N, C-alpha and C positions, 0 to 999 in steps of 0.2 A: 504494500500500500504506500502511495506517495503521502508523506506526512504533510500536515497543514502548512508549516513554514516553507517546506520545499516547494509546495504547489504555488504559493504566493511568489516565491523566487522565480518560478518558471514563467509566471505572468509578467513579472518585472523584467525578465530577460527578453521576452518577445514583444511586450507592449509597455515599455517604461513610461511612456507619456501618460498612461492611465493613472499612475501612482505618484508622479512627480509634479503635478500641477492641479489646479482646481477645476472641477467640472460641475455642471448642474447636478442637483441631488439625484442619486440613482441607487436603487436597492442593491444592485450587484456590486457597486463600488463600496457601499457600506459593509457588505459581507467580506469583501477582500481586505478591508482595512480593520475589521473587527479583531479584537485581541483573542477571543476564544470562539471562533465561528463553528456552527454545526457543520459536520464534515460533508454531508450531502449538499448543503447550501453552498459550501465553499467550492465543491467540485462543479456545481451548476454555474456559479458565478465565474469561475475560472474558464470554463468552457465558453460561456457567453463572451467573455472578454477577449478570447484568443482564437476562436475558431475561424475568423476571417483574417488572421495575421499570418505571417510567414511560418511560424512554428506553433501550431495549436497544442494545447496541453492534452495529454493522452489519457483522458478520463471518460471517454465515450462509453465503454462497457460498464463502468461503475454507475453512471447516471441513467443508463438505458435498462439495466437489468440487475447487476450484482448487488447494489445497495437496496434495491427493492426486495430482492429475494432473501437477503440477510436479515432484514428488519422484521421482527415478529410483532412488535407492539402496534396495535390498531391505531391508536391516536397519533403515534409517531408517523405511521404511513400516511395518515390523512394530512398531517402537517406538511409532510414532504410533497404531497399532491397539491396542496394549496399553494405552496411556493412555486411548484412547476407551472401551475395555472397562471400565477402572477407573472412568471418569467416570460409568458407568451407575449406580453406587451412591454418588456424591457426595451429601453432605448437602444437603437442601433447606430445613431448618428456619429458617435465617436469610436465605434468598434468595427465598422464595416464600410466599404465603398462599393458593395455589391447589393444594391437594392433597386427595385422598380416599384413605383407607386402610381397607379392609374386612378386613384381616388378611393381605394378600399384599404388603405394602409400599406406600408412598405412590405413587399414580398422579397425574400432573400433566402439564401441557404441556411440562415439561422432558423428559419421556420421548420425545416426538416429536422434539425438537431432537437428543437423543442418538442416537435411531435413525437420523436423517438423516445423522449423521456416520458411523455404522457402515455405512450404505448406501453412502456415498461410498467407504469403505474396501473394502467387499465387491466393488463393481464393479471397483475398481482391481486387487484381487487376482485376480479372475476373468480380467481382461484380461491380466494379467502372468503368469498360470499358477502363482501361489502357491496351490496347492490347500489346504494346511493352514490358511492364514490366511483363505482364502475360506470354508472350512468353519466356522472359528471365529467369524467375523463373522456369517455366515448363521445359525448356531445361536443367537447372541446376539439377533439380530433376532427370530427365531422365539420364543425364550423370552419376550421382552418383549411380543410380540403375544399370546401365550398368557396372560401374566399380566394384561394389560389386559382381555382377553375374559373371563377367569375372574373378575376383580374385578367386572365389570359383571353377570355372571350371578349372582354371590353377593350382590350388593347388594340389600337389601330395602327400604331407605329411599328413597322416590322422589326427594327433593331431591338426595340424594347420587348417585342413579343419573343424574339430569340433569347434574350436574357431571361425572360420569364420561363421559357421552355427549359433552359438549363437549370434554373432553380427548381422547377417542378420535378424534373428527372432526378435530381439530387435528393429532393425532399421525399419523394416516394421510396427511393432506395433506403433512406434513413428510417422511414416508418417501418419498412420491412426488417431493418436491423433491430428495432425495439421489439417487434413481434417475435423475433427469433428467440427471445428469452422466455416466451410463454411455454407452459406445459401443454402438451396435446391432450385432447379429451373433450367431453361434452361441454364443459364450462366455458371453454374459449372458442368453440367451433363456430358459433354464429359471428363473433367479432372477427375471426380470421377470414371468414367469407366476405365480411363487410369491408375490411381494411387491407388485406394482404395482397401483394402482387398487382396493385392497381396500375402500375406502369407497364405491365406485361400484356395488357388487354388490347386486342386489335380494334375494338370499338369502344365507344364511351367517351366521356368528357376529357380524358387524359390522352387519348390516342394521338391527336394532332401534335400537342407539345412533345410527346415522346418520339413521334416520327421526326419532327424537326431536330430534336436532340440527336437521334441516331444518325440522321443523314448529313447534318451540317456541323454538329457541335461536339460529338463524343470525344474527338482527340484533345479537346480543351479540358477534359474532366480530370486531368492529372493533378497532383498535389503540390506542384511548384517546388519540388525538391531542389532544382538548380539555384533558386533564390534564397533558400533557407540559411545559407552560410553568409549572406551579405548583411552584416549587422547594421550597417549604416541605414538600411531601409526600415529599421525598427524605431527610428527616432520620433516619428510624427504620424498621426492618422492621415495626413496628406499623402503619405507614401504607401498606404495600404493598397493592395492590388485590386482594381475593379474587375468586372466580369470579362473574362476572355471570350472571344478573341479581340474584343473591342478595346485595345490598349494604347491607341495612338496618343490620346490625351495624357495618359499616365506616363508614357515615354517622354513627353514634353515637360511634365512636372519633374521627372528625374533630371532632365537636362538643365533645369533652371532653379531648382529648389535651393534656398540659401543654406540649408543644413547639410547639403551634400558637397563634398569637395571634388575636384577633378579626379583624384584617385578613386574616390567612392563611385563616381559615375563610370569610371573604367571597370571597376569591379562588377557593377551591375551589368554593364554591356558584355563583359566576358561571360558572366553567368547566363545571360540571355542567349548568347551565341552557343554556349554549351548546351542549353536546352533545345535550341533549334536542331543541333546535331543529334541529340539523344531521343527526342520526343517526336516520333514520326507522325506526320499529318497535322500537327498543331500549327496554327497561324498566329496566335496571340503574341508570341515572343517576337516574330518578325514585325508585327504592327507596333509593338513597344519600341523596337529599334528604329522603325520609320519615324515615330513621333519624336524620339530623342534626336535623331539626325536632322529632322526638319526644323526643330526648334533652334538649333545652333549648328549649322553644317560645319563650320570651321572647327568648333570644339570636337565634333564627332570624328573628324579626320584625325585630329591629334590623339583622341582616345584610341582609335584603331591603330595608329602608328605605335602606340605604347603597349598594345596587347601582347601577350605571349605568342610565340610563332604560330601555333595551331589555330588559335582564335583569329589571329590577324589574317592567316591564309583563308579561313572560312569567310571572314567578313569581306574579303576582296574577290571571292569567287564570283563568276558570272551569274550563277543561279541565285546566290544570296543577294547580290546587288539588285538583281531583277525583282526579287520578292520585296525587298525594302523600298524599291523605287515606286511601287504602286501607291498612288495617292490615297489618302484616307477616304475621300469622297467616292472614288472608284471602287475601293474595297467594300465599303459599307453599302453602296448602291447595288453591287453584285449580290451581297448577302441578302439584302432586302428583296431583291427580285426573286431569288431562290426561295426565300421564306414565303412570299406571296404565292408562288407557283405551287408549293407543297400544300399550303393551306387551301387553295382553291381546288386542287385535285382531290384532297382528302374530303372536303365538304361535298363535292360532287358524288364521290363514291359512297358517301354515307346516306345519300338520299334514296 
């Protein structure tokens, strides 16, 4: 088990900006700063704080299943569930740059993480016979699924729709992870049928976003391991990574942010180039480099000149330069066109 002090240190390591300055009142920050926090609450707060950073804390299994199964006290389980329900509305503004809001509240990958926690709770209450809390947690999962589905249906901007498709694919996968902790049997059977493998259905409300994800976005679903070692990126929420592959603007931020030195920008560029080499099919890192190069072409040339031999060779290859040279407008226009075509085809086939 990761001890409380060690867990807070992990948060401080990946998101020091959360603990070294003043923020608006937030329950998760109060928990992180508490002298003697409840362990489940601390894990939940740490996960909320870091899941959209470059080095998330590894407490997924604990908050999705382990701590629910280890806890025997009914009132304690209910208190955990009450906190998980409140966490559904915890502020994302200073812990994530991956959100889309079409008027129903911000949708992000955080929502899947939170649904997976509620799924762990829901299964535990079903098994223990706590009907009231089983119903309460099940209704909360249903509301969240409805909100995400409605957000996608309402979204008219194709790039935002693609981001929503990425979030929905991730979130349905996380929901399945929470369900994986349930015991099999009659007590959980109805809820399994209701909530499990929703992203695997060929028809239904999630079929189109899942198709968009599979056909256009799945190579972007990696965990950004190449960037995890670049500690300079952890200094500010401004530097948190947005939703790939739409990273041109983030690359421009890296090129100009006052907290980043020339050497730091070179380290980021080298990591992005390394990711382009290792992560087949992804486009986001090329877009980030395009944004970085476009914001300050002279600086980018100096960065490339200072890179190690392999990275410098990659950056100067014809294929790499061709990919980076694609204007943001052209790239996003192409993605939007493909998004519209898939949505139109899917809607026609559903009639």
